N, C-alpha and C positions, 0 to 999 in steps of 0.2 A: 504494500500500500504506500502510495505517495501522498503526503499531506493529509493522512487520514482518509483518503478516498479509495474506494475499491477499484481494482483494475477491470473487473468484469461484474456484471450484475449477478446477484445470488438469490434474488427473490422472484421465484417463478410461481405464478398463480395457477398454472395448468393442472397441478396435482389436485388442488382444492376444487377447481372447476369440474374436473373429471369425476371426483368423488360426489359432487353435488350437481350433476349434469341436469337433472330435472329442474331444479330451482334456477339454474343458469338460463336454460331455454325458456322457462316460464317468465323469468324476469325480462329477457329480451323481447318476448312477445308482448308483455304488458307495457313496456316502454313504447313499442311500435304502435300497438293498437289503442292503448288507453292513456298514454303519456305519463306513466307511473315512474317518474324519475327518482322520487325519494326512496322507494323500495329498492330500486336498482342500485342506487348509491350505497344504501345500507348493506346490500348483498356484497358489493365490491369491497367495502370497508371491512366487513366480516372476513372476506377472503384474504385480504391483506393482513389482518390481525392473526388469523390462524396460520397463514403461511410464514409470517415473521416468527411466530413462536416455534413452529416446526423447524425452520431454518436455524434459529438460535440454538436449539437442541442439537442439531447436526454439527454446527460450528463448535459447540462445547465438547461434543464427543470426539471430533477430530483433534481438537486441542489436547484432550486427555490422552488420546492414542499417540499423538506426537511426543508427549512427555514420556509415556511408557516406552515408546520406541527409542527415544534418545537414551534413556537409562539402559535399555537392552543393548543398544549398539556400543555404548561406553564400556559395558561389562564384557560383551562378547567379541566386539570388533577391534578393541584395543587401539593400536596405532593408526589404523585406517579411518577411525571415526573422525568426522568433521561435521560442523553444522551444515556445510554444503551437501554432504552425503544425506543427511536427514531431510533436507529440503528437496533433494532430487527424488528420494523415495516417495515423498508425498506429492510432489508436483508431476512426476512421470512414473506412476506405478506400472509395473509390468507383471501381469498375471497370466499364468498358463495353467489350464486345468490338468488334473492328473491324467485324464483320458488323452488329451492332446500330447502330453509328454510321452505316454506309452506309444501312441501312433508314430510320433517322431522317431522313436527308437528303432522301429522296424526297418 
């Protein structure tokens, strides 16, 4: 983050909208057919609140995992541990399923 600003957006309403699809489409219809903007604005504000809380929980969990990973790396990786290594692990994770690994061995 530069100057306390995020480099990319992290608040995505799509999860909330998908989970509340009926209310989303009903709200859109009511705005179009009945000009019910107040209800629509309340729906969107509720979506923002729920999404912000969900996102904050994810950010907190990632922070905790980073701390645990840092401790693990310091203990197990010894001399090769650096903050840069920790940041690379979290910025560019590389995951391979056990099945792919077995297929690659053949």
